[in-house]
N, C-alpha and C positions, 0 to 999 in steps of 0.2 A: 118872539122868540122870548126862552127862556132865559129866566135872568133870574139873579140866588144867591145862597150862601155859599154854588158850589166855587172852590177852587180853582178862577184860571191852569193850572198850570196839572190838575190832577188825572193821571192817567191811572187806567185798568191795569191790570193783570191778568187779561181774557192770552195771554199765550204762555203763561207761564203755568194757569189753570188750566189749557189744553194740554201739553207738554205733560204735567201728572195726571190729567187724567189719560191717555197716550200710557204709558205706565200703570195706571192700575186693569187698564185694559187687557194688555199683556198678562199681566199676575191673572185677569178677573180666565183670560180661555186658556192660560197655559194648568191655574183650576181646577176645573170644569174639566178640562184633556186626562187629569193629571185622576182626578178622584173618579174621575169614571169607568177609569182602568184599569182603577187599585179597586173598587168594588165598594164604593161606597158613596150611593143612592147621595143619601144626605147632605154631604156635602159640595158634589158639584156639583146638586139643584141651589141651592147653596150661592156657590160661581157662579151658575147661570142666573142668576136675578142677579145679582153681579153687578155682572156683564153689559144687564142690558138697562139698569141705571145707567152706569158711564158708558155705554152707551147715548142715551140719552141726554148727558149732561153733554154732552162732544154738543152733539145736537143741539144744542143754546148756548152756549162758549162758541162757533161758529157762528152759528148765526148773530150772540152778539157783535164779534168781526166780523164779519159781509158787511153789519153795519157800518161800520166807522166807526167818528169823532161827530157828526149826526144825527149819532138818537137820541130822542127826545122822547124824554113818559108826553104821555098822549095831556086830548085837551082837559081827559075828565082829575090829572090830578095841577090844581094852582105851583104858582111860582111858589119860592120860599119871600120871605124879606130878605130888603139885602142886610149884611151885616150895617151897624157900625163903623167909624174909620175914622183911628186917631188924625184929626192937619197934617198932624204935620209927616207923619209913620207913611204914609201909602196902603195901613194893612191894614187889612181888619180885627176888631180886637176879639 
């Protein structure tokens, strides 16, 4: 079990990042199609490369979402030292 200075209530913004990627994917697809139809191959290629990058990022985001709250770094990453806390507050310094 990993112990350390990670907050116990930490939450990742993966779902927000996913929906922002969907928004970017829509614009990249539309940009690729629009520039290809307008006869601008350079811009169409640029939007196509962005499309590929967004798709790869979405795959990684979905992988992390599917791992759920039980995601832990590999055994090659040592745990952090727990922070020292104030005796009365119950919160780390």
